[in-house]
C-alpha positions as a Markdown table, in Angstrom:
| # | Residue | x | y | z |
|---|---|---|---|---|
| 1 | Met | 0.0 | 0.0 | 0.0 |
| 2 | Thr | 1.3 | 3.4 | -0.9 |
| 3 | Thr | 0.4 | 6.3 | 1.4 |
| 4 | Lys | 0.5 | 9.8 | 0.1 |
| 5 | Thr | 2.6 | 12.1 | 2.3 |
| 6 | Pro | 2.6 | 15.6 | 0.9 |
| 7 | Asn | 3.1 | 17.3 | 4.3 |
| 8 | Leu | 6.1 | 15.0 | 5.2 |
| 9 | Thr | 7.5 | 15.6 | 1.7 |
| 10 | Glu | 7.2 | 19.4 | 2.3 |
| 11 | Met | 9.1 | 19.0 | 5.6 |
| 12 | Gly | 11.9 | 17.3 | 3.7 |
| 13 | Val | 11.1 | 13.6 | 4.4 |
| 14 | Leu | 12.3 | 11.9 | 1.3 |
| 15 | Asn | 12.1 | 8.2 | 2.4 |
| 16 | Pro | 8.8 | 7.7 | 4.2 |
| 17 | Asp | 9.0 | 4.0 | 3.6 |
| 18 | Gln | 12.0 | 3.9 | 6.0 |
| 19 | Ile | 10.1 | 5.5 | 8.9 |
| 20 | Ile | 9.7 | 3.1 | 11.9 |
| 21 | Gly | 8.3 | 5.5 | 14.5 |
| 22 | Tyr | 7.9 | 9.0 | 15.7 |
| 23 | Arg | 7.5 | 10.9 | 18.9 |
| 24 | Thr | 6.2 | 14.4 | 19.7 |
| 25 | Val | 7.5 | 16.5 | 22.6 |
| 26 | His | 6.0 | 19.7 | 23.9 |
| 27 | Val | 9.2 | 21.6 | 24.8 |
| 28 | Ala | 7.8 | 25.0 | 25.6 |
| 29 | Glu | 4.4 | 26.6 | 25.8 |
| 30 | Asp | 4.7 | 27.8 | 22.2 |
| 31 | Met | 7.0 | 25.0 | 20.7 |
| 32 | Asp | 6.5 | 21.4 | 19.8 |
| 33 | Val | 9.2 | 19.0 | 18.5 |
| 34 | Leu | 8.6 | 16.0 | 16.2 |
| 35 | Lys | 11.2 | 13.3 | 16.2 |
| 36 | Ile | 11.1 | 10.7 | 13.4 |
| 37 | Ser | 13.1 | 7.5 | 13.6 |
| 38 | Tyr | 14.2 | 5.6 | 10.5 |
| 39 | Lys | 15.4 | 2.1 | 9.6 |
| 40 | Arg | 18.2 | 2.9 | 7.2 |
| 41 | Pro | 20.0 | 0.4 | 4.9 |
| 42 | Lys | 23.4 | -0.8 | 6.1 |
| 43 | Asn | 26.3 | 1.7 | 5.5 |
| 44 | Ser | 23.8 | 4.5 | 4.9 |
| 45 | Ile | 25.1 | 8.0 | 5.7 |
| 46 | Leu | 21.6 | 9.3 | 6.4 |
| 47 | Pro | 20.6 | 9.9 | 10.0 |
| 48 | Lys | 18.6 | 7.4 | 12.0 |
| 49 | Arg | 16.6 | 10.2 | 13.6 |
| 50 | Arg | 15.5 | 13.6 | 12.5 |
| 51 | Arg | 14.1 | 16.4 | 14.5 |
| 52 | Tyr | 11.6 | 19.1 | 13.4 |
| 53 | Glu | 10.5 | 22.1 | 15.4 |
| 54 | Phe | 7.0 | 23.7 | 15.1 |
| 55 | Lys | 5.8 | 26.9 | 16.7 |
| 56 | Arg | 2.4 | 26.7 | 18.3 |
| 57 | Ile | -0.3 | 29.2 | 17.2 |
| 58 | Gly | -1.2 | 31.7 | 20.0 |
| 59 | Lys | -4.9 | 32.6 | 20.3 |
| 60 | Pro | -6.4 | 34.9 | 23.0 |
| 61 | Met | -8.5 | 32.9 | 25.4 |
| 62 | Pro | -12.2 | 33.8 | 25.6 |
| 63 | Gly | -12.8 | 35.9 | 28.7 |
| 64 | Gly | -9.1 | 36.6 | 29.2 |
| 65 | Glu | -9.7 | 40.4 | 29.1 |
| 66 | Leu | -12.1 | 40.0 | 32.1 |
| 67 | Arg | -9.2 | 38.5 | 34.1 |
| 68 | Gly | -7.1 | 41.5 | 33.6 |
| 69 | Gln | -4.4 | 39.6 | 31.8 |
| 70 | Gly | -3.6 | 38.7 | 28.2 |
| 71 | Ala | -4.4 | 35.0 | 28.6 |
| 72 | Ile | -3.3 | 33.2 | 25.4 |
| 73 | Arg | -4.1 | 29.6 | 24.4 |
| 74 | Tyr | -1.5 | 27.9 | 22.2 |
| 75 | Asp | -2.8 | 25.4 | 19.6 |
| 76 | Ile | -0.8 | 22.8 | 17.8 |
| 77 | Ser | 0.6 | 23.8 | 14.4 |
| 78 | Pro | -1.7 | 22.6 | 11.5 |
| 79 | Ile | 1.3 | 21.4 | 9.6 |
| 80 | Leu | 2.4 | 19.2 | 12.6 |
| 81 | Ala | -1.2 | 17.9 | 13.0 |
| 82 | Arg | -1.3 | 16.9 | 9.3 |
| 83 | Ala | 2.2 | 15.4 | 9.5 |
| 84 | Ile | 1.1 | 13.3 | 12.6 |
| 85 | Ala | -2.0 | 12.1 | 10.7 |
| 86 | Glu | 0.2 | 11.0 | 7.7 |
| 87 | Leu | 2.7 | 9.3 | 10.1 |
| 88 | Asp | -0.2 | 7.4 | 11.8 |
| 89 | Thr | -1.6 | 6.3 | 8.4 |
| 90 | Leu | 1.9 | 5.3 | 7.2 |
| 91 | Leu | 2.7 | 3.2 | 10.3 |
| 92 | Ala | -0.7 | 1.6 | 10.3 |
| 93 | Asp | -0.2 | 0.5 | 6.7 |
| 94 | Lys | 3.1 | -1.0 | 7.6 |
| 95 | Lys | 1.6 | -2.9 | 10.6 |
| 96 | Arg | -1.2 | -4.3 | 8.3 |
| 97 | Thr | 1.5 | -5.4 | 5.8 |
| 98 | Val | 3.5 | -7.2 | 8.6 |
| 99 | Ala | 0.3 | -8.8 | 9.9 |
| 100 | Thr | -0.6 | -10.0 | 6.4 |
| 101 | Lys | 2.9 | -11.4 | 5.9 |
| 102 | Glu | 2.8 | -13.2 | 9.2 |
| 103 | Ser | -0.6 | -14.7 | 8.5 |
| 104 | Leu | 0.5 | -15.9 | 5.0 |
| 105 | Leu | 3.6 | -17.5 | 6.5 |
| 106 | Gln | 1.5 | -19.2 | 9.1 |
| 107 | Glu | -0.9 | -20.5 | 6.5 |
| 108 | Leu | 2.0 | -21.7 | 4.4 |
| 109 | Glu | 3.4 | -23.6 | 7.3 |
| 110 | Glu | 0.0 | -25.2 | 8.0 |
| 111 | Met | -0.3 | -26.3 | 4.4 |
| 112 | Arg | 3.2 | -27.7 | 4.6 |
| 113 | Val | 2.3 | -29.8 | 7.7 |
| 114 | Glu | -1.0 | -31.0 | 6.1 |
| 115 | Met | 0.7 | -32.0 | 2.9 |
| 116 | Ser | 3.4 | -33.9 | 4.8 |
| 117 | Glu | 0.8 | -35.8 | 6.7 |
| 118 | Arg | -1.2 | -36.6 | 3.6 |
| 119 | Met | 2.0 | -37.8 | 1.8 |
| 120 | Thr | 2.9 | -40.0 | 4.8 |
| 121 | His | -0.7 | -41.5 | 4.8 |
| 122 | Leu | -0.5 | -42.2 | 1.0 |
| 123 | Ala | 2.9 | -43.8 | 1.4 |
| 124 | Lys | 1.6 | -46.1 | 4.1 |
| 125 | Ser | -1.5 | -46.9 | 2.0 |
| 126 | Ile | 0.8 | -47.9 | -0.9 |
| 127 | Glu | 3.0 | -50.0 | 1.3 |
| 128 | Ala | -0.1 | -51.8 | 2.6 |
| 129 | Leu | -1.1 | -52.8 | -0.9 |
| 130 | Asp | 2.0 | -55.0 | -1.4 |
């Protein structure tokens, strides 16, 4: 399954298929950090982790003027929110692929055992005819 990742591409993520996880950290009241982990090929010079910083959007809180202070609410950056949605979709697709691969390998093993048992039964039946 191919997942479209326009926001990640805009951020500079060139190999979304190598992403194995991510983490977000709220480092200040107006700053979030997105850390993306990659599984790189052997001898790759590309980093295994990249860090992206996003400013939060400040909005005045309703009723803040009644309190006599400039109360501000900081909301997550829309770019970060869209990037997280893309990462969640991307990683969910990978989990589905792994689950499918595991189920197919299990089915193959079950068929291998069943065929082996049938062949043993046929061989015994042939021996019994002599």
